[in-house]
N, C-alpha and C positions, 0 to 999 in steps of 0.2 A: 294176306301177304303182303299187297300194296299199302294197306293201313300199318300192319308193324313196319314197314321201310319207311313211313312216312314221321311216323312217330321217333324213328331211329334219328331220322335227318333233321329235325327240329331240336331234339335233344342234344346233336351235333353241333346244330346253332350256338342253341342256348350255351352251352359248355364256350364256344369259340366265343360270344360275346361276353361272359365270365373272365376268361383269361384275360381278353383285351382290357377290359372295367379294372382288373386287378394291376396289370402291367400300367396303365393310366393312373392308377390311383399311387402307387409304388413311385411312378415319373414325378408326379405332383409331391408327394411327400420330400423325397431328393431334394426337389425345387426349393421346397419351402424351408427344409433343415439349411441348404446353401444359402438363403437368401436372409435366413435368420445370422448365419454364421458370419455371414458377410456385415450385414449391419453392426453385427457385435465387433468385427473386427474396426469398423469405421469409426465407432464409437470410442475405442480404447485409441485408435489412433489418433482421433481429433484430442481426447483428453492428453495424450502424450506429447502431440504436436507442441502445443504452445510452451511447454517448460523446455522442452529439448531445442526450439527456436529461441527462445530468452536464452538459454546457456550458449548456443551458437553464437549470436549476436554481441553477447558481452565478454566472448574472449577479445574483442579487439580493446578491452580495456584492462585487460588482465595485467600487462605492464605502465599501465598509467596511473600518475598519481591524483588525488582526488583535485587538486588544482588544475589537472590536465582536462578535465572531463566536463562537460557543457559549454555553456556562452562565455566571454569574458567576464572580468569583472564589472566592467562599467555598463553591464544590462540592469544593476541594482542600484537603486537610492542608496541614500545616505542612511545611517543607521538612526532611528528615533527611539527615546527613552522617555518612560513617564515614572512617577513614585508607583511602587508597587506596595500590595496589601495581601493579605489572607495568610499569611504564613501560619502553618501551624491550625489553620483554621478548616477541620476536618469535617466534611458530615459523611452520614451514613452510605455505601454504596446505592446506585439508584435514585436518589435525591435529585430530583432537575434541575438543573444550573444553568444559569445564561450568563452571558460574558459581554460587556460593551466593546469589545475591542474583537476585529477580523483578523486574524486569530487572535485569543487569547496568551498573554505570557504572563500572567499569575493571576492570583483569586482565590476564592473559596475552592475547596475541591475534594474529592471524594475520599474516604480514608484509604482505600486500596490504589495502586497503580499496574503500572503495564509490565513485564518483565524486561529483563535487560536482554535478550536473547534475541527477538525480533527488531530489525531496523527496517523494513519497507512493510507498508500495508496499504491494500487497494480499500474502496468503499467499502466492499463486502466484508470487511473482517475487520476494518479499524477499531481501537478502543473508543469508549466515550470520551466526551472531553473534559468532563470530570477526573478521570484519570488521567489522562495525559498533562493535565495542569499540574496534577502531583508528581508526574514524571519532570516535570519542568521545574519542581521545588527542589527535585534529585540532584540537579544539575544537567539535565538532558537539554540537546539543543533540539528542535523539534524542525524540519524542513516541511512545509503545506504547501503542497500545489492543488489548485482549483481545477474546476472540471474541465477548463480550455485545454491545459495542461493532459489532464487524463484522456482527452480524446488525441492527443496527439503521440503516434508510437514512437518518435525520435526521442521525443523530450522524456518520456517515460521511460524509455532504454537509459537515457543519461542516469536518472533518477535512483534506478535499478543499481547501476553500475556503481555510482557515488554512496549509495548504500551499503553494497558489498565491502565498501573498503572500511567498515566500521565493524565488520564482523567480529563476533566474539564476545565472551561474557565475563572475561579477565580483566581486561584492560579497563580502568574506568575512564579514559579519555576516548573511549568507543562510546560512550553515552549521547547517542544520537538515533533519531526515529524519522521517516519520512511518510508523512501520513495525509490523505487528502483532506480539501476542505470544501463543504457542497454547500449549495443554497438553503439546505435545512438547518444547517449550523448557525449562519448568520448572514450578513451582509458582504457583498464581494469585496477584494482586497481595493486600495485604492487606486486610481488613476487606470493607469495600463498594467498593472502587476498581476501575477499569475502565480507567484511563488512568494511566500513569504517564510522569514526564518526568525524565531524566537528563543529568548533565553529568559531567565527569570536569575537577575545578578542580584548577588548578596550587597554591593555597594562598591567593587572594586571599578569605578567608572568615573574616571577622574573628568573625562569632557563631559559629563553631564553636571559635575561638580561646579565646573568652570563655569559653564552654561548658567548656572544658576537653577539647574531644573530640579536638583534635588541637594541635601546636605550631604555632607561627608560621611559615608559609612551606609548612606540610607539604601533601602534594597530597589531595585528598578525593572519594569519590564522592558525587555529590548528587542526592536524589530529591524528587520531589514528586508524590504519589498523589492523583487525582481521581475522584470518582464518575462524571463524565461530561468531554467535552472542553470546556475553557475558553480561549479566545483572550486573556482578560484576564490569568488564572495565566500562562500560558505568557509573554503580554509581560513582567509582571513578572519571572517565572524568569529569561527571555533577559537582562532587564537587571541583575539582581542578579551573574548570572552569564555575560558576554559570553565571544564567543570567544576571545577575549583572554587570558581566566584558564583557560589550558590547558598539558598538557606541552608542545605543537606548536602552535600558534596559526598558524604562518602555512605550516604544512602543508595541502595540499589533495587 
């Protein structure tokens, strides 16, 4: 009788231990699921934070003109020009190309170009130089920013705000792109410049003619270097060298 009672007691203890184990496993499973959900929420939240934060920060520029964004125009040096070549010199996509200038304003280029819709690019999604030079041939103004600017959140915010002023794909006056220039692309910008604006002019450049740099009607590369982003300088630059002053102004 005593032996039977002992077996019953051992069974009761074992059942109790199994129940406790099942409850422990259930709690662990619930905890694991909770942690997984928390991680998922954090990942989604982190992915959403940057665009939401950028949208919030850019609200201050909604009513500002391009000329009101960034530093004053005097952070930029005088416009530079040189004779351009490479018009209609198309090479297959993927052909390795190098350019003597940092950044390029003209030259041989890929047969394809980047679309009109995108205005702002980071290092991770920027088109290749061969495509961008083709965009220059089509009358785009390109604002290039170097790695120093890329590491400055305030200056990047200003460049994003400037880029938003050129949104749309209907008005050809919005032929603009802001893109990074990296050490892999070529030499640094000269002096203390960290921003450069370039155009491929079809020859509407009377100052270059007067200075004896080019003959009247000759195509030119145009540069303006700045120590930081300046919407005022960009506005003046694009007014002096509009998209119509390009080898292929109506191409998009």
